[in-house]
C-alpha positions in Angstrom: 20.5 48.4 -1.8 17.4 47.2 -3.6 14.0 47.9 -1.7 12.6 44.3 -2.7 15.3 42.3 -0.9 14.6 44.1 2.5 10.8 43.8 2.3 9.3 43.5 5.8 5.9 43.5 7.2 4.9 46.3 9.3 5.1 45.6 13.0 1.4 46.0 13.6 0.6 43.0 11.4 0.6 40.0 13.7 1.9 36.5 13.2 -1.6 35.1 13.0 -2.6 37.4 10.2 0.5 36.5 8.2 -0.4 32.8 8.8 -3.9 33.4 7.6 -2.7 35.1 4.6 -0.3 32.3 3.8 -3.2 29.7 4.2 -5.4 31.7 1.9 -2.8 31.9 -0.7 -2.0 28.3 -0.5 -5.8 27.4 -0.8 -6.1 29.6 -3.9 -3.1 28.0 -5.6 -4.1 24.4 -4.7 -7.7 24.8 -5.7 -6.9 26.4 -9.1 -5.3 23.2 -10.3 -7.9 21.0 -12.0 -6.2 17.9 -13.3 -7.9 14.6 -14.1 -7.3 11.7 -11.8 -4.5 9.4 -13.3 -6.0 6.3 -11.5 -9.7 6.7 -11.6 -10.3 2.9 -11.3 -9.3 3.1 -7.7 -12.5 5.0 -6.9 -14.7 2.7 -8.9 -16.7 0.3 -6.6 -17.0 -2.3 -9.3 -13.2 -2.3 -9.8 -12.5 -2.6 -6.1 -15.1 -5.5 -5.9 -13.2 -7.3 -8.8 -9.9 -6.8 -7.0 -11.2 -8.3 -3.9 -12.6 -11.3 -5.8 -9.3 -11.7 -7.6 -7.4 -11.6 -4.3 -9.7 -14.3 -2.9 -9.2 -16.5 -5.8 -5.4 -16.1 -5.8 -5.5 -17.2 -2.0 -7.7 -20.2 -2.9 -5.3 -21.3 -5.7 -2.4 -21.3 -3.3 -4.5 -23.4 -0.8 -5.4 -25.8 -3.6 -1.9 -26.2 -4.7 -0.9 -27.1 -1.1 -3.9 -29.7 -1.1 -2.7 -31.1 -4.3 0.8 -31.8 -3.0 -0.6 -33.4 0.1 -3.0 -35.6 -1.9 0.0 -36.6 -4.3 2.2 -37.4 -1.2 -0.7 -39.5 0.3 -1.3 -41.3 -3.0 2.4 -42.2 -3.2 2.4 -43.7 0.4 -0.8 -46.0 0.0 -0.3 -49.7 -0.8 -1.5 -50.7 -4.2 -4.8 -52.4 -5.0 -6.7 -51.4 -1.9 -9.9 -49.4 -1.3 -7.8 -46.6 0.3 -5.8 -46.3 -2.9 -9.0 -45.8 -5.0 -10.3 -43.1 -2.5 -6.9 -41.2 -2.5 -6.8 -41.4 -6.3 -10.1 -39.9 -6.5 -9.4 -37.2 -4.0 -6.1 -36.4 -5.9 -8.0 -36.0 -9.3 -10.8 -34.0 -7.6 -8.3 -31.6 -6.2 -6.5 -31.3 -9.5 -9.8 -30.4 -11.2 -10.6 -28.0 -8.5 -7.1 -26.4 -9.0 -7.6 -26.1 -12.7 -10.9 -24.4 -12.3 -9.6 -22.0 -9.8 -6.6 -21.1 -12.1 -9.2 -20.4 -14.9 -11.1 -18.1 -12.5 -7.8 -16.3 -11.5 -7.1 -15.6 -15.2 -10.7 -14.6 -15.8 -10.4 -11.9 -13.0 -7.0 -10.8 -14.0 -8.3 -10.1 -17.6 -11.6 -8.6 -16.3 -9.5 -6.3 -14.1 -7.4 -5.2 -17.1 -10.4 -4.5 -19.2 -12.3 -2.6 -16.4 -9.2 -0.5 -15.8 -9.2 0.5 -19.5 -13.0 1.1 -19.6 -12.8 3.2 -16.3 -10.0 5.4 -17.6 -11.9 6.0 -20.8 -15.3 6.7 -19.2 -13.6 8.8 -16.5 -12.1 11.1 -19.0 -15.4 11.5 -20.9 -17.2 12.3 -17.6 -14.4 14.6 -16.7 -14.6 16.6 -20.0 -18.4 16.7 -19.8 -18.3 17.7 -16.0 -20.5 14.7 -15.2 -20.4 12.7 -12.0 -18.2 9.7 -12.0 -18.6 6.6 -11.5 -22.0 6.3 -12.8 -24.2 5.4 -9.9 -26.7 3.5 -12.2 -24.0 1.3 -13.5 -23.0 0.3 -9.9 -26.6 -0.3 -9.1 -27.0 -2.5 -12.0 -23.9 -4.4 -11.3 -24.9 -5.0 -7.8 -28.4 -6.2 -8.8 -26.8 -8.5 -11.4 -24.3 -10.0 -8.7 -27.2 -10.4 -6.3 -29.4 -12.3 -8.7 -26.4 -14.4 -9.9 -25.4 -15.5 -6.4 -28.9 -15.9 -4.9 -30.1 -19.3 -4.1 -33.2 -20.0 -6.1 -35.8 -22.3 -4.6 -37.1 -24.1 -7.7 -39.5 -26.3 -5.7 -41.6 -23.2 -4.8 -44.6 -22.8 -7.2 -46.3 -19.6 -8.1 -49.9 -19.3 -7.1 -52.4 -20.4 -9.7 -54.2 -17.5 -11.1 -57.9 -17.3 -11.9 -58.9 -16.6 -15.5 -59.8 -13.0 -16.0 -63.5 -12.0 -16.2 -63.2 -11.0 -19.9 -61.9 -14.5 -20.7 -64.9 -16.0 -18.8 -67.5 -13.9 -20.7 -65.9 -14.8 -24.1 -66.2 -18.5 -23.5 -69.2 -20.1 -25.1 -70.6 -23.4 -23.6 -70.1 -26.3 -25.9 -73.2 -28.2 -27.0 -73.1 -31.8 -26.7 -73.3 -33.5 -30.1 -75.3 -36.8 -30.5 
């Protein structure tokens, strides 16, 4: 009989020591594997925000389609040549325009997600090979600043305080002599 097949631990080695040995071996094996993430875009905050915006637009499109069907049904039940007919026609075409704009936004976000996914995978591999942190915190900060400025309401009626001329400008001015 072969000595390898009947390998047994000595009786003085307890179960807890064997368990600790197994855990240490498992940690060494698992930590030695260093593979790049196959889906790095899922850890990108910009990509997640775009996904959220795309989901909201898809939901808005579904609601607008329901509104359009309701407006069309209401339009078909109204008596011709009345004020109500004009209002319902206007509401129908406004809803149709809103739906068209929402569908454009849906296409925009789906294309933006595709390009962001490609860019994320490319930049992740570059950062992985260079052993740099990813995602770039400066890029996320710039994106958040851009979105805040884009969505912030601007009060155009507020004026900047009038500034006084600088001292150097006052000194350079020469008084004009009156000509007769």
